[in-house]
C-alpha positions in Angstrom: -34.2 -40.9 -23.4 -30.7 -40.2 -24.3 -31.5 -36.4 -24.9 -33.4 -36.3 -21.5 -30.2 -37.8 -19.8 -28.0 -35.4 -21.5 -30.3 -32.6 -20.0 -30.2 -33.9 -16.6 -26.4 -34.4 -16.8 -25.8 -30.8 -18.0 -28.2 -29.4 -15.3 -26.3 -31.4 -12.7 -23.1 -30.2 -14.2 -24.3 -26.5 -14.2 -25.4 -26.8 -10.4 -22.1 -28.2 -9.4 -20.3 -25.4 -11.4 -22.4 -22.6 -9.5 -22.0 -24.2 -6.3 -18.3 -24.5 -6.4 -18.1 -20.8 -7.7 -20.3 -19.8 -4.7 -18.1 -21.7 -2.3 -14.9 -20.0 -3.8 -16.5 -16.5 -3.4 -17.7 -17.2 0.3 -14.2 -18.5 1.2 -12.8 -15.4 -0.5 -15.3 -13.1 1.4 -14.3 -14.9 4.9 -10.6 -14.4 4.0 -11.0 -10.8 3.1 -12.9 -10.4 6.4 -10.4 -12.2 8.3 -7.7 -10.0 6.8 -9.6 -6.6 7.7 -10.3 -7.9 11.2 -6.7 -8.8 11.8 -5.2 -5.6 10.3 -3.6 -3.0 12.6 -2.8 -5.5 15.2 0.8 -5.6 16.3 3.0 -8.4 15.4 4.2 -9.4 19.0 6.3 -12.1 17.7 8.3 -9.5 15.5 8.3 -6.9 18.3 12.1 -7.0 18.8 13.1 -7.6 15.1 13.7 -5.2 12.3 11.0 -5.0 9.7 11.5 -4.4 5.9 10.1 -1.0 5.1 8.6 0.3 1.9 8.3 4.0 1.8 6.4 5.5 -1.0 7.4 9.0 -2.0 5.3 11.7 -4.0 6.4 15.1 -5.7 6.1 18.3 -3.8 4.8 18.3 -0.4 4.3 14.7 -0.1 8.2 13.9 -0.2 8.8 16.8 2.4 6.2 15.5 4.8 7.4 12.0 4.5 11.2 12.9 5.3 9.9 14.8 8.1 8.1 11.5 9.6 11.4 9.6 8.7 13.6 12.0 10.8 11.8 10.6 13.8 11.6 7.0 12.8 13.4 4.3 14.6 15.9 3.7 11.9 17.2 0.1 13.3 13.6 -1.2 13.8 12.4 -0.1 10.2 15.3 -1.8 8.2 16.0 -2.1 5.4 14.3 0.6 3.7 12.8 0.6 0.4 12.2 4.1 -1.2 9.9 4.0 -4.4 8.9 7.4 -6.5 7.2 8.0 -9.9 9.5 7.5 -12.8 9.0 11.2 -13.8 9.8 12.5 -10.2 13.4 13.5 -10.4 13.6 15.1 -6.8 12.2 12.8 -4.3 14.8 9.9 -4.5 17.5 12.4 -4.4 16.3 14.0 -1.3 15.9 10.4 0.2 19.3 9.6 -0.6 20.6 12.6 1.1 18.8 11.5 4.3 20.3 8.3 4.0 23.7 9.6 3.3 23.4 11.8 6.5 22.2 8.8 8.5 25.2 6.6 7.0 27.8 9.3 7.9 26.7 9.1 11.7 26.1 5.3 12.1 29.2 4.6 9.7 26.9 1.9 7.9 26.9 1.8 4.1 23.8 3.1 2.5 23.8 0.0 0.4 23.2 -2.0 3.5 20.2 -0.2 4.7 18.3 1.5 1.9 17.4 1.0 -1.7 16.0 3.3 -4.2 13.6 2.4 -7.0 11.1 4.2 -9.4 7.6 2.9 -10.6 5.5 3.9 -13.6 2.8 6.5 -13.0 -0.6 5.2 -13.8 -1.6 8.6 -14.9 0.3 11.8 -15.7 -1.0 15.3 -14.9 -2.8 16.4 -18.1 -3.1 12.8 -19.5 -6.3 11.8 -21.1 -8.2 9.2 -19.5 -8.4 7.0 -22.8 -4.6 6.8 -22.7 -4.3 6.4 -18.9 -6.2 3.0 -19.4 -3.0 1.6 -20.9 -0.4 3.4 -18.7 -2.4 2.1 -15.6 -2.0 -1.6 -16.8 1.7 -0.9 -17.3 2.1 0.8 -13.7 0.1 -2.3 -12.2 2.2 -4.9 -13.7 5.4 -2.9 -12.7 3.8 -2.5 -8.9 3.3 -6.2 -9.0 6.8 -6.9 -10.0 8.3 -4.5 -7.5 6.1 -5.8 -4.6 7.3 -9.6 -5.6 10.8 -8.4 -5.5 10.7 -6.1 -2.2 8.0 -8.2 0.0 7.9 -5.5 2.8 6.4 -6.0 6.1 5.6 -2.4 6.4 4.3 0.2 3.9 4.5 3.6 4.8 2.4 6.2 2.6 1.2 9.7 2.6 -0.9 10.5 -0.3 0.7 10.2 -3.8 -1.3 8.2 -6.4 1.4 5.8 -7.0 0.7 4.2 -3.5 -2.5 2.9 -4.7 -1.5 0.1 -7.0 1.1 -1.1 -4.4 -1.4 -0.8 -1.5 -3.9 -2.9 -3.6 -1.4 -5.4 -4.5 -0.3 -5.6 -0.9 -3.7 -6.2 0.1 -4.3 -9.1 -2.3 -1.2 -10.6 -0.9 -2.6 -10.6 2.5 -5.9 -12.0 1.1 -3.8 -15.0 -0.8 -1.5 -15.4 2.2 1.5 -14.6 0.1 2.9 -12.0 2.3 1.4 -9.7 5.3 2.4 -6.0 4.9 1.0 -3.6 7.4 0.0 -0.6 5.6 0.2 2.7 7.4 -1.1 6.0 6.0 -0.6 9.4 7.1 -2.8 11.8 5.5 -1.2 15.2 4.5 -1.3 18.1 6.8 -3.1 20.1 4.2 -6.2 18.0 4.4 -8.3 19.4 7.1 -11.8 18.6 6.2 -11.4 15.9 3.5 -9.3 13.1 3.0 -7.3 13.0 -0.3 -8.5 10.7 -3.1 -5.7 8.0 -2.1 -6.5 8.4 1.6 -10.4 8.1 0.9 -9.7 4.9 -1.3 -7.7 3.3 1.5 -10.1 4.1 4.0 -13.5 3.1 2.2 -11.9 -0.2 0.9 -10.5 -0.9 4.4 -6.9 -1.7 2.9 -5.0 0.7 5.5 -4.1 -1.0 8.6 -4.0 2.2 10.4 -4.9 5.8 8.7 -3.6 8.7 10.8 -4.9 12.2 10.1 -3.6 15.5 11.6 -6.7 17.6 12.2 -9.7 16.5 14.8 -12.3 17.4 12.4 -11.2 15.1 9.9 -11.2 12.1 12.4 -14.8 13.2 13.4 -15.8 12.8 9.7 -13.7 9.5 9.4 -14.1 7.8 12.7 -11.9 4.9 11.9 -8.9 7.5 11.2 -6.7 7.9 14.2 -5.9 11.6 15.1 -2.3 12.1 16.1 -2.0 15.9 16.0 0.2 17.9 13.8 3.2 16.0 13.1 4.8 18.6 10.6 
């Protein structure tokens, strides 16, 4: 009888555990769907206030395109600005500093009051083996988590560098957990005419970007949830 009671108790305990897990999973799915549904909607309560903005730079053309976008950005609206580039990217942050210095000279405001510049570890370097990239990806993810906790941006601007993925993933998780709501705006490179870049494709397929902008009409036809804005560069 004791063995029978023990088996019944074990079965009831297992069912209760599975039920609890199922409830948690359902609640998480509901929260994820809610976040996806609400993404992209303007924050009317914050319409007239500055928003802290994370700007993710990438080597080569990514930084050039992003700086062109920033040239027409409402600087007083997106303030303060946090620039992030890969640790091995020696040029992107220098160009961003030059932009901020020119803005500071015009407005007579110190750069330190409006902008900060940071580096992040790369998940995978060009030519790096996939085996060793597992370790570097873990390090980059932990570093990205620390940066997101430190910055807590309200807006994230990115346009393709791989360094944006861990930051955007963490930002999305923060949304789901209710830690911080960061609106993610992704602008696909003008070089992408028919297919999204890998970064853009991940953000599109996983519904993480609040708005994803493309610069070619045929690209918008292939990815209907993207927004065609014409050529910005």
